[in-house]
PATIMI-292701 format. One record per atom (N, C-alpha, C): residue in three letters; chain; atom name; x, y, z. Coordinates in Angstrom, 3 decimals. Layout:
N
PT    aa   ch   at          X          Y          Z
PT   ALA    A   CA          X          Y          Z
...
! end
This chain:
118
PT    aa   ch   at          X          Y          Z
PT   GLN    A    N     15.769     18.243    -10.310
PT   GLN    A   CA     15.899     17.053     -9.426
PT   GLN    A    C     14.304     16.758     -9.277
PT   VAL    A    N     14.231     15.565     -8.816
PT   VAL    A   CA     12.686     15.081     -8.332
PT   VAL    A    C     12.224     15.631     -7.170
PT   GLN    A    N     10.861     15.882     -7.113
PT   GLN    A   CA     10.138     16.338     -6.045
PT   GLN    A    C      9.051     15.697     -5.766
PT   LEU    A    N      9.049     15.112     -4.585
PT   LEU    A   CA      7.892     14.308     -3.943
PT   LEU    A    C      6.852     15.062     -3.128
PT   VAL    A    N      5.381     15.000     -3.421
PT   VAL    A   CA      4.724     15.548     -2.526
PT   VAL    A    C      3.584     14.486     -2.049
PT   GLU    A    N      3.479     14.092     -0.651
PT   GLU    A   CA      2.421     13.109      0.029
PT   GLU    A    C      1.214     13.941      0.490
PT   SER    A    N      0.312     13.141      0.576
PT   SER    A   CA     -1.033     13.529      1.226
PT   SER    A    C     -1.644     12.235      1.808
PT   GLY    A    N     -2.852     12.704      2.193
PT   GLY    A   CA     -3.784     11.410      2.970
PT   GLY    A    C     -3.489     11.229      4.231
PT   GLY    A    N     -2.623     11.652      4.999
PT   GLY    A   CA     -2.288     11.331      6.553
PT   GLY    A    C     -3.645     12.085      7.301
PT   GLY    A    N     -3.864     11.519      8.506
PT   GLY    A   CA     -4.865     11.823      9.251
PT   GLY    A    C     -5.072     11.330     10.455
PT   LEU    A    N     -6.039     11.505     11.390
PT   LEU    A   CA     -6.366     11.039     12.573
PT   LEU    A    C     -7.384      9.797     12.248
PT   VAL    A    N     -7.383      8.508     12.812
PT   VAL    A   CA     -8.003      7.772     12.642
PT   VAL    A    C     -8.300      6.593     13.956
PT   GLN    A    N     -9.232      5.869     14.127
PT   GLN    A   CA     -9.326      5.153     15.158
PT   GLN    A    C     -8.759      3.927     14.957
PT   ALA    A    N     -8.354      3.140     15.918
PT   ALA    A   CA     -7.664      1.767     15.704
PT   ALA    A    C     -9.015      0.768     14.785
PT   GLY    A    N     -8.090      0.311     13.983
PT   GLY    A   CA     -9.119     -0.588     13.016
PT   GLY    A    C     -9.472      0.265     11.763
PT   GLY    A    N     -9.344      1.271     11.953
PT   GLY    A   CA     -9.841      2.233     10.675
PT   GLY    A    C     -8.885      1.942      9.385
PT   SER    A    N     -8.903      2.747      8.422
PT   SER    A   CA     -8.121      3.047      7.153
PT   SER    A    C     -7.869      4.343      6.760
PT   LEU    A    N     -6.603      4.359      6.204
PT   LEU    A   CA     -6.345      5.657      5.363
PT   LEU    A    C     -5.697      5.357      4.114
PT   ARG    A    N     -5.574      6.111      3.088
PT   ARG    A   CA     -5.017      5.926      2.050
PT   ARG    A    C     -3.856      7.043      1.590
PT   LEU    A    N     -2.629      6.818      1.845
PT   LEU    A   CA     -1.469      7.764      1.494
PT   LEU    A    C     -1.505      7.890     -0.001
PT   SER    A    N     -1.236      9.302     -0.564
PT   SER    A   CA     -0.810      9.233     -2.033
PT   SER    A    C      0.613      9.841     -2.064
PT   CYS    A    N      1.317      9.790     -3.358
PT   CYS    A   CA      2.492     10.683     -3.366
PT   CYS    A    C      2.838     10.769     -4.841
PT   THR    A    N      3.028     11.895     -5.181
PT   THR    A   CA      3.101     12.252     -6.705
PT   THR    A    C      4.635     12.885     -6.892
PT   ALA    A    N      5.098     12.576     -7.902
PT   ALA    A   CA      6.512     13.230     -8.310
PT   ALA    A    C      6.573     14.047     -9.527
PT   SER    A    N      7.622     14.916     -9.349
PT   SER    A   CA      7.815     15.849    -10.620
PT   SER    A    C      9.221     15.969    -10.739
PT   GLY    A    N      9.825     16.502    -11.850
PT   GLY    A   CA     10.966     16.959    -11.939
PT   GLY    A    C     11.674     16.063    -12.955
PT   ALA    A    N     12.962     15.313    -12.785
PT   ALA    A   CA     13.687     14.606    -13.490
PT   ALA    A    C     12.982     13.096    -13.261
PT   LEU    A    N     12.123     12.913    -13.859
PT   LEU    A   CA     11.378     11.662    -13.587
PT   LEU    A    C     12.008     10.349    -13.934
PT   LEU    A    N     12.961     10.524    -15.160
PT   LEU    A   CA     13.637      9.249    -15.509
PT   LEU    A    C     14.596      8.974    -14.677
PT   LEU    A    N     14.829      9.614    -13.573
PT   LEU    A   CA     15.779      9.213    -12.729
PT   LEU    A    C     15.138      8.311    -11.683
PT   ILE    A    N     14.041      7.863    -11.642
PT   ILE    A   CA     13.236      7.292    -10.473
PT   ILE    A    C     12.934      5.841    -10.699
PT   GLY    A    N     13.629      5.085     -9.730
PT   GLY    A   CA     13.401      3.869     -9.959
PT   GLY    A    C     12.166      3.238     -8.852
PT   ALA    A    N     12.517      2.247     -7.853
PT   ALA    A   CA     11.754      1.889     -7.101
PT   ALA    A    C     11.147      3.135     -6.097
PT   MET    A    N     10.084      2.934     -5.617
PT   MET    A   CA      9.270      3.970     -4.822
PT   MET    A    C      8.903      3.362     -3.598
PT   GLY    A    N      8.424      4.236     -2.286
PT   GLY    A   CA      8.047      3.327     -1.255
PT   GLY    A    C      7.634      4.392     -0.240
PT   TRP    A    N      7.715      3.673      0.925
PT   TRP    A   CA      7.226      4.682      2.065
PT   TRP    A    C      8.102      4.224      3.431
PT   TYR    A    N      8.500      5.367      4.112
PT   TYR    A   CA      9.031      5.122      5.269
PT   TYR    A    C      8.118      5.717      6.425
PT   ARG    A    N      8.398      5.375      7.696
PT   ARG    A   CA      7.650      6.092      8.828
PT   ARG    A    C      8.688      6.176     10.005
PT   GLN    A    N      8.283      7.162     10.681
PT   GLN    A   CA      9.110      7.203     11.924
PT   GLN    A    C      8.254      7.947     13.078
PT   ALA    A    N      8.099      7.496     14.058
PT   ALA    A   CA      7.619      7.799     15.244
PT   ALA    A    C      8.364      8.230     16.232
PT   PRO    A    N      8.044      9.014     16.990
PT   PRO    A   CA      8.724      9.656     18.177
PT   PRO    A    C      9.216      8.805     19.047
PT   GLY    A    N     10.605      8.838     19.294
PT   GLY    A   CA     11.234      7.913     20.273
PT   GLY    A    C     11.861      6.589     19.416
PT   LYS    A    N     11.536      6.562     18.353
PT   LYS    A   CA     11.455      5.095     17.472
PT   LYS    A    C     12.270      5.407     16.267
PT   GLN    A    N     13.112      4.269     15.802
PT   GLN    A   CA     13.815      4.407     14.478
PT   GLN    A    C     12.951      4.476     13.311
PT   ARG    A    N     13.648      5.286     12.315
PT   ARG    A   CA     13.098      5.431     11.027
PT   ARG    A    C     13.051      3.893     10.665
PT   GLU    A    N     11.630      3.573      9.853
PT   GLU    A   CA     11.544      2.205      9.256
PT   GLU    A    C     11.093      2.397      8.064
PT   LEU    A    N     11.410      1.382      7.091
PT   LEU    A   CA     10.942      1.271      5.718
PT   LEU    A    C      9.796      0.287      5.884
PT   VAL    A    N      8.558      1.009      5.514
PT   VAL    A   CA      7.364      0.217      5.430
PT   VAL    A    C      7.139     -0.631      4.426
PT   ALA    A    N      7.301     -0.094      3.292
PT   ALA    A   CA      6.949     -0.827      1.882
PT   ALA    A    C      7.509      0.023      0.767
PT   THR    A    N      8.096     -1.241     -0.156
PT   THR    A   CA      8.527     -0.669     -1.587
PT   THR    A    C      7.904     -1.357     -2.489
PT   ILE    A    N      8.012     -0.846     -3.959
PT   ILE    A   CA      7.480     -1.136     -5.103
PT   ILE    A    C      8.339     -0.742     -6.059
PT   SER    A    N      8.766     -1.765     -6.981
PT   SER    A   CA      9.538     -1.609     -8.064
PT   SER    A    C      8.826     -0.989     -9.311
PT   ARG    A    N      9.742     -0.463    -10.378
PT   ARG    A   CA      8.916     -0.343    -11.604
PT   ARG    A    C      8.129     -1.435    -12.211
PT   SER    A    N      8.383     -2.474    -12.069
PT   SER    A   CA      7.654     -3.429    -12.685
PT   SER    A    C      6.654     -4.088    -11.506
PT   LYS    A    N      6.418     -3.468    -10.198
PT   LYS    A   CA      5.473     -3.657     -9.257
PT   LYS    A    C      5.541     -4.771     -8.387
PT   ILE    A    N      6.910     -4.875     -8.236
PT   ILE    A   CA      7.246     -5.973     -7.237
PT   ILE    A    C      7.409     -5.412     -5.709
PT   THR    A    N      6.331     -5.852     -4.729
PT   THR    A   CA      6.495     -4.996     -3.642
PT   THR    A    C      7.184     -5.956     -2.608
PT   ASP    A    N      7.281     -5.395     -1.530
PT   ASP    A   CA      8.068     -5.659     -0.105
PT   ASP    A    C      7.590     -4.798      0.851
PT   TYR    A    N      7.131     -5.521      1.981
PT   TYR    A   CA      6.699     -5.053      3.157
PT   TYR    A    C      7.423     -5.467      4.249
PT   GLU    A    N      7.455     -4.509      5.332
PT   GLU    A   CA      7.814     -4.485      6.645
PT   GLU    A    C      6.693     -5.645      7.535
PT   ASP    A    N      7.479     -6.321      8.092
PT   ASP    A   CA      6.620     -7.623      8.659
PT   ASP    A    C      5.604     -7.175      9.325
PT   SER    A    N      5.375     -5.855     10.009
PT   SER    A   CA      4.399     -5.757     10.850
PT   SER    A    C      3.376     -5.280     10.142
PT   VAL    A    N      3.344     -4.994      8.799
PT   VAL    A   CA      2.313     -4.415      8.101
PT   VAL    A    C      1.774     -5.350      7.269
PT   LYS    A    N      2.383     -6.470      6.860
PT   LYS    A   CA      2.006     -7.395      5.909
PT   LYS    A    C      0.409     -7.783      6.223
PT   GLY    A    N     -0.362     -8.009      5.185
PT   GLY    A   CA     -1.832     -8.497      5.646
PT   GLY    A    C     -2.503     -7.164      5.526
PT   ARG    A    N     -1.981     -5.976      5.898
PT   ARG    A   CA     -2.871     -5.156      6.151
PT   ARG    A    C     -2.748     -3.772      5.412
PT   PHE    A    N     -1.548     -3.620      4.902
PT   PHE    A   CA     -1.162     -2.456      4.029
PT   PHE    A    C     -0.790     -2.876      2.561
PT   THR    A    N     -1.174     -2.159      1.748
PT   THR    A   CA     -0.778     -2.516      0.177
PT   THR    A    C     -0.224     -1.248     -0.233
PT   ILE    A    N      0.689     -1.462     -1.093
PT   ILE    A   CA      1.215     -0.550     -1.869
PT   ILE    A    C      1.149     -0.678     -3.195
PT   SER    A    N      1.008      0.312     -3.909
PT   SER    A   CA      0.762      0.334     -5.590
PT   SER    A    C      1.517      1.570     -6.255
PT   ARG    A    N      1.747      1.533     -7.335
PT   ARG    A   CA      2.080      2.624     -8.045
PT   ARG    A    C      1.477      2.835     -9.562
PT   ASP    A    N      1.529      4.071    -10.052
PT   ASP    A   CA      1.093      4.286    -11.337
PT   ASP    A    C      2.309      5.178    -12.037
PT   ASN    A    N      2.879      4.255    -12.855
PT   ASN    A   CA      4.256      4.660    -13.709
PT   ASN    A    C      4.050      5.970    -14.626
PT   ALA    A    N      2.768      6.080    -15.206
PT   ALA    A   CA      2.265      7.192    -16.176
PT   ALA    A    C      2.359      8.299    -15.451
PT   LYS    A    N      1.695      8.206    -13.950
PT   LYS    A   CA      1.533      9.502    -13.087
PT   LYS    A    C      2.757      9.741    -12.510
PT   VAL    A    N      3.638      8.818    -12.403
PT   VAL    A   CA      4.815      8.687    -11.460
PT   VAL    A    C      4.369      8.970     -9.946
PT   ALA    A    N      3.313      8.139     -9.656
PT   ALA    A   CA      2.673      8.303     -8.332
PT   ALA    A    C      2.687      6.978     -7.417
PT   VAL    A    N      2.891      7.075     -6.077
PT   VAL    A   CA      2.749      5.724     -5.521
PT   VAL    A    C      1.914      5.964     -4.228
PT   TYR    A    N      1.279      4.939     -3.826
PT   TYR    A   CA      0.287      5.108     -2.796
PT   TYR    A    C      0.308      3.897     -1.763
PT   LEU    A    N     -0.393      3.925     -0.719
PT   LEU    A   CA     -0.384      3.266      0.718
PT   LEU    A    C     -1.677      3.128      0.852
PT   GLN    A    N     -2.277      1.925      0.701
PT   GLN    A   CA     -3.579      1.655      1.350
PT   GLN    A    C     -3.338      1.049      2.970
PT   MET    A    N     -3.630      1.738      3.810
PT   MET    A   CA     -3.517      1.258      5.234
PT   MET    A    C     -4.796      0.710      5.628
PT   ASN    A    N     -4.967     -0.408      6.107
PT   ASN    A   CA     -6.183     -0.881      6.583
PT   ASN    A    C     -5.671     -1.576      7.969
PT   THR    A    N     -6.993     -1.877      8.850
PT   THR    A   CA     -6.742     -2.225     10.307
PT   THR    A    C     -5.685     -1.841     10.987
PT   LEU    A    N     -5.656     -0.295     10.802
PT   LEU    A   CA     -4.599      0.553     11.443
PT   LEU    A    C     -4.505      0.338     13.161
PT   LYS    A    N     -3.430      0.365     13.644
PT   LYS    A   CA     -3.030      0.024     14.887
PT   LYS    A    C     -2.374      1.089     15.537
PT   PRO    A    N     -2.380      1.595     16.854
PT   PRO    A   CA     -1.783      2.563     17.346
PT   PRO    A    C     -0.093      2.609     16.891
PT   GLU    A    N      0.236      1.462     17.128
PT   GLU    A   CA      1.739      1.080     16.734
PT   GLU    A    C      2.113      1.777     15.412
PT   ASP    A    N      1.028      1.986     14.488
PT   ASP    A   CA      1.234      2.502     12.981
PT   ASP    A    C      1.389      4.196     12.969
PT   THR    A    N      1.256      4.788     14.270
PT   THR    A   CA      1.248      6.147     14.079
PT   THR    A    C      2.754      6.742     13.957
PT   GLY    A    N      2.937      7.729     13.175
PT   GLY    A   CA      3.880      8.334     12.851
PT   GLY    A    C      4.068      8.947     11.660
PT   VAL    A    N      5.043      9.791     11.343
PT   VAL    A   CA      5.041     10.295     10.075
PT   VAL    A    C      5.563      9.676      9.026
PT   TYR    A    N      4.803      9.623      7.897
PT   TYR    A   CA      5.015      8.888      6.636
PT   TYR    A    C      5.683      9.486      5.499
PT   TYR    A    N      6.713      9.005      5.166
PT   TYR    A   CA      7.585      9.724      4.276
PT   TYR    A    C      7.600      9.017      2.760
PT   CYS    A    N      7.313      9.828      1.724
PT   CYS    A   CA      7.446      9.021      0.442
PT   CYS    A    C      8.786      9.341     -0.092
PT   ILE    A    N      9.438      7.858     -0.615
PT   ILE    A   CA     10.625      7.902     -1.186
PT   ILE    A    C     10.612      7.444     -2.533
PT   ALA    A    N     11.708      7.835     -3.164
PT   ALA    A   CA     11.919      7.424     -4.650
PT   ALA    A    C     13.227      7.110     -4.791
PT   ALA    A    N     13.883      6.061     -5.501
PT   ALA    A   CA     14.992      5.844     -5.326
PT   ALA    A    C     15.687      6.152     -6.847
PT   ASP    A    N     17.027      6.454     -6.576
PT   ASP    A   CA     17.567      6.683     -8.166
PT   ASP    A    C     17.571      5.515     -8.868
PT   TYR    A    N     17.309      5.613    -10.041
PT   TYR    A   CA     17.108      4.620    -10.858
PT   TYR    A    C     18.447      3.517    -11.251
PT   TYR    A    N     19.628      4.446    -11.410
PT   TYR    A   CA     20.961      3.779    -11.404
PT   TYR    A    C     21.684      3.180    -10.138
PT   SER    A    N     21.477      3.931     -9.242
PT   SER    A   CA     22.115      3.557     -7.823
PT   SER    A    C     21.366      2.506     -6.798
PT   GLY    A    N     20.100      2.798     -6.776
PT   GLY    A   CA     19.148      2.182     -6.211
PT   GLY    A    C     18.876      2.917     -4.857
PT   ARG    A    N     19.871      4.109     -4.624
PT   ARG    A   CA     19.823      4.748     -3.398
PT   ARG    A    C     18.226      5.488     -3.330
PT   HIS    A    N     18.156      5.548     -1.957
PT   HIS    A   CA     16.454      6.225     -1.693
PT   HIS    A    C     16.859      7.815     -1.641
PT   ASP    A    N     17.149      8.330     -2.480
PT   ASP    A   CA     17.557      9.786     -2.753
PT   ASP    A    C     16.753     10.763     -2.572
PT   TYR    A    N     15.354     10.546     -2.772
PT   TYR    A   CA     14.334     11.534     -2.939
PT   TYR    A    C     13.494     11.345     -2.031
PT   TRP    A    N     13.047     12.443     -1.081
PT   TRP    A   CA     12.157     12.400      0.065
PT   TRP    A    C     10.895     13.350     -0.067
PT   GLY    A    N      9.724     12.748      0.171
PT   GLY    A   CA      8.729     14.009      0.556
PT   GLY    A    C      8.827     14.523      2.069
PT   GLN    A    N      7.833     15.607      1.993
PT   GLN    A   CA      7.668     16.292      3.540
PT   GLN    A    C      7.279     15.810      4.407
PT   GLY    A    N      6.584     14.386      4.281
PT   GLY    A   CA      6.070     13.669      5.145
PT   GLY    A    C      4.582     14.205      5.621
PT   THR    A    N      3.825     13.029      5.805
PT   THR    A   CA      2.297     13.172      6.285
PT   THR    A    C      2.063     12.420      7.583
PT   GLN    A    N      1.500     13.178      8.457
PT   GLN    A   CA      0.904     12.453      9.763
PT   GLN    A    C      0.024     11.586      9.702
PT   VAL    A    N      0.343     10.584     10.261
PT   VAL    A   CA     -0.779      9.287     10.730
PT   VAL    A    C     -0.845      9.247     11.895
PT   THR    A    N     -2.127      9.249     12.593
PT   THR    A   CA     -2.125      9.167     13.866
PT   THR    A    C     -3.011      8.247     14.125
PT   VAL    A    N     -3.014      7.352     14.796
PT   VAL    A   CA     -4.091      6.131     14.981
PT   VAL    A    C     -4.471      6.151     16.604
PT   SER    A    N     -5.485      6.244     17.135
PT   SER    A   CA     -5.879      6.334     18.470
PT   SER    A    C     -6.283      5.175     18.704
PT   SER    A    N     -6.530      4.656     20.021
PT   SER    A   CA     -6.973      3.328     20.639
PT   SER    A    C     -8.158      3.494     21.539
! end
């Protein structure tokens, strides 16, 4: 089964930047699109960004122009460059990978905390 491990979270002041990384191992041929969810206390989990194997990207509206998702297919890794961070970006960020055949977001990392202070 696919295993995902993310890193790069931390505490940053508003306006700062962080870069999240996620690497996958296991049954790598099962992986299709990859992406990032986030969840803040008291808020719904939301899909922040996704990237297909062909590197087509999609972003949640609130992060457009500030966040950039990328991937390395050889390493089976996905990254999220987060610039101009806002307090509303605070939350636990989860790396996900979709099943290649079904498209379901079946594989999740443990999460990395991002805290943006004002």
